[in-house]
N, C-alpha and C positions, 0 to 999 in steps of 0.2 A: 669554310667547313665543307668537307667532302661528304658524299652520300653515305659512306660508311659511318662517319661521325654523326650524321643525322639519325641513322638507325640507332646508334648508341644513346643519342640524346632523347629521342621521343618514342622510340620503339618501332617494331616492325609493322604493327597494325596501322598506326597513323601514317607511316611512310607509304604503305600499300594504298591507303586511301588517297594520299596526295598523288600517287601515280595514276590511280583511277580517275581522279579529278582532272589531271592533265590530259590523259587519253580521251576522256569524255569531252573536254573543252575543244580539243582539236577535231574530234568527230563532229561535235555540234556545229562548229563554225563551218566546216566543210560540207556537211549534209544540208545545212540551211541555205548556203549560197549556191549549191549545185542542184537542189531539189531532188536529192537522191531518195529513191523509194522503190522497193521491189513491187509493191502493189501497182504503182503507176506503170512500171515496165511490163508487168504481166498483162495488164489491161490493154496497153498499146499493142502488144504482141497478139493478144486475142482478137484484136480488130484488124489484123492483117497488116500492121505497120511495123517498120523498124525505124522508129523515129528518135527524137532527142532523149526520151526517157529510157529507152532500151540502151542507147549509146552511153548514157551516164552510168547506168547500172553496170554494164559490161566493163566500162573503164575503171570504175571503183573496185569491182571484183578482181579484175586482172591486175590492177596495181597492188592490191593486197597480196595476191599470189606471188607476184614478182618480188615485192619487198620481203615477204616472209620467207620464201624459198631462198632468196639471196642471202638473208640474214643467217639462215641455217647453213648454207654452203660456206659462209665465212666464219662459222663457229659462234655466232651471237645468239643462237637458239638451238635447242634440241627438241624438235616437235614431238618425239616419242614420250617426252616427259610432261607434255601439256595435259591439262586436266581432262579435256575431251577425249584424248587418246588413251589416257591411263585408267579409264573406267570401262566397265562392261557396256557395250553398245546394244541398242535395241532396234532390230530391223522392223519389228511390228510397230514399235513406237514411232519410228521415223516415217513409216508409211501412213499410219492412221493419224498421228499428230501432224504430219506435214500437210495432209489433205485438209484436216480440220482448220489448221492455221491459215491455209490458202483461202478457204471459204471465208474465214473470219476477217482477213485483212481487206477483202473486197467489200464485205458488208460494212466494215468500219471506215472504209475509204482511206486506208493508210495502214502500213505495217506498224508494229509496236515502236520501232525507232523513229519513224516518221511522225507518229502521234506525239512523241515526246518533244521533237523539234518544233512541231506546229504549236504545241501547248506553250512553248516559250515565247511565241510571237503574239499570243493573246487569243488563240483559238480555243474557246471554251468547250466546243465539241470534243476536241482532243484531250482536254483536261479531264472531262468526265469519263471518256473512253479509256484514257490511260489509268485512271484510278480503278475502274472496273477490271481492266487487264491485270493490274498488280494484285488486286484482292483475289481474283480467280486463280492466278498463278500461285499465290500463297496457299490457297485452299487445295490446289493440286499437288503442292509440295509436301505440306504437313497437315492439311485440314480434311474436310469431308470428302473431297474428291481424290485424295491420295490413294485409297484402296483401289478405286477404278483405274487410276493411272498406273499403279503398280501391276495390276492384273493384265492390262493391255500391253504394257512394256515387257512383261515376262513371257508373252506368247512365243517370241522368237528373238533370241539374243545372240550376240557374238560369242565365240568360244574362248576359253582361256582367261576369262576375267578381265579382258582388255578389249578396246575397240580395234578396228583393223585399218591399215593404210590402204587406200583405194589402189594405189600403184602396185603394191605388193599383191593385192587380191587379183588384179588384172595381169600381173606378171610383166609389167613394163618397167623400164629403168627409172630410178629415182629422179634423175635429171629431167624426165619428161614433164614434171610438174612446173619447173621454171619455163620450159619451152611452151607449155600450154598457156601460161600466163602471158608470155610475149606475143604469141599468136592471137590470143583473145584481145590483148591491148591494141594490136594492129587492126583487128576487125572493128573494135570500138572507135578508133580514130577515123577509119574510113566512113563509118556511119555518122560520126560527128561532123566530118567535112560535108557529107551529103546533106545533113540537116542544118548546116551553117551554125553550129554551136560555137560561141565565142571562146576565146582562149581562157578568160577568167573562169568560166564555168567548168572547163576541162581541168584546169588546175585544181579547183576545189573538189571535183569528182575524184581526182587522183588523191586528194587529201584524205578522203574517206578511207581509201585503201591504206594509205600511210598510217592512219590512226590505228588500224588493226595491227600492223607491224610494230608500232610504237608500244602498244599495250603488251604484246608478247615479249618484246625486248626488255621492257622495264620489269615485268614480273619475273622473267628469267634471271635478270641480273639480281633482283632481290632474293630469289631462291638460292642463288649461289653465295650470297653474302649474309644469309639469315641463319640463326641458330634453330629457329622453329620451321616446320614444314610450311612452304608457301606454294599455293597453286599457280601454275604457269597458265595464264589465260589472257583474254583480251575482251573487246567489246561484245557484249551480248545483253539482252534486256529482259528475258523472262525471269531467270533466277535473281539477277540484281534488282529488278523492280520489286519483287517480293521481299527480298532482304532489306532494301531501302525502306520499304513501308514498315517493316517490323522494327527497323532501327529507331524510328520515331515513336514506336508504341511500347517497346520493352524498356524496363527501368535501367538495365546495365548492358547496353548493346556493345557488340564488338565492332571495331573498325576494320576495314579491309578494302581491297581493290573494288569490289562490287558496290560498296556503299559510297565510294567517291565517284564512281562512273556516272551514275544517273544524274546527280546534281551537276557534274561537269558538263554533260551534254546539254542540260537545260541552260546553264550559264553561257556556254559557248554559243548556242543558238540565239539566246537573248541578246548577247553582244552583237552578233552578226546581223540580226534583224534590226536592232536599234541603229547600228551604223548605216544600214541601207535604207532607213526610214520605213521599215515594213512592219512595225508594231501596230497591231490593230485588233480590237476586241471583235470576236465573231462568235455567234451562237448557232444553235440548231435552226434549221429552216422550217421545222414543224414536228409534230408528234411522230409521224412515220419515220423520218430520218433519224430521230432520236432512238426509237426502238431498234431500228436496224443497226445503228452504231453500237448500242449497248450489247446486243446479241453478238455482233462481230467481235467486240472487245473480249467478251467472255469466252468465245470460241478460241481466240488467239491465246488467251491466258492458259487454257487447258491444253490446246494443241501444241503450243510452244514448249510447255513443260514436258509433255509426253514425247515430243520429237527430239528432246535434248537440246533445244535452242530455237530462237526465233529466226526471222528472215536475216538478221545480222549475225546472231550467234552461230546458228547452223549454216546459214547460207553463205556467209563471208568468212567469219572467224574460223569455223570448223572446216569450211571448204578450202581455205588457204593452206591448211596443213594436211589436206587430203584425208580427213576422217571419213571413212566409208559411209557410215550411217548419216553423217551430215550431208553428204552429196545426195543420198537417197531422199532425205527429208527435204532438201532444196528442190529436187525434181518433183516431189509430191506437192510442194507448195505451189509451184508453177502450174501443175495439173489442176489442183483444187481452185486456184484463182482464175485460170482461163475458163474452166468449166462453169464456175459461178457467174462470171461476167457474161458468158454466152447465154446461159439459161435465164438469168435474172435481169441483167441490165441492158444487154443489146436488144432483147425482145421488147423492152419498154422504152428504148431510146434514151437511156440514161447516159450522160456525157462521161468522158474518162477523166475529167478534171478532179484532182485530189481534194 
């Protein structure tokens, strides 16, 4: 049976959910084995180090850029049709939301994607934080926090009802995106060699970036073969976490890529951790860390929704197709995280361990 036959047999929604499940599983396995996390990279950077965590993040990011830009050059993707590019972008949302998300991920000791991966290994701190993140994200999308989010996002938006391509905004050639990915990958490999990162971890870090391209490729193919409109997207966790939560609460939920993505990441990380013998129940170390993590998760839920994506959604998925507001949000996430670590954790001697 071909994939087109599968669409005819079970429908576009279930196929999209299966594509999300596959993309999530690849991401979950790769992220668990490589310990990929933006929070860890920013904290390491804040402490004057260009170590293993920075190298892993740069390699994952650059691999996503190379794969996605290569796919577009070969005609397997049209980035201008992607969901993040086809909607109005918010400069104010990227700045405020990015800063808030950056603060939150340091307080929660992990970005939203990392929390989901850790939850699959038995980390109860991440389970609680992840649930709070999803609830606040839903509140920011359609609940009590939605008016505040909408007001902040409307302060400064992109013109023409669409987002902007960063390369066009800067007036540089389109091919510069692929070149930037290659140069960044080379820098990541130099750092990896300097920090003696093993080949296995490098392969899995690259797998994180490949998962982003896989999601884009699968949803683009589905959009070309579907009678109904299909969003071209890839891994992101703010909106999908909220929609996955509602999927289990609504009486007649709709299936889609987002609904398959989150369970896919959990299953992939669970399988990877189980195969490596790393499944272990872990809880909070006390009331203080619990309060800190809960506040951080709430900030990430609101900040990620305001910024138009989380550390993965804006930082890698949006960044790989050069969405201008995604790059701004990513920059602000770094600034928020570095500042928070410097003001709160370094002063108190808190370790950088996730």
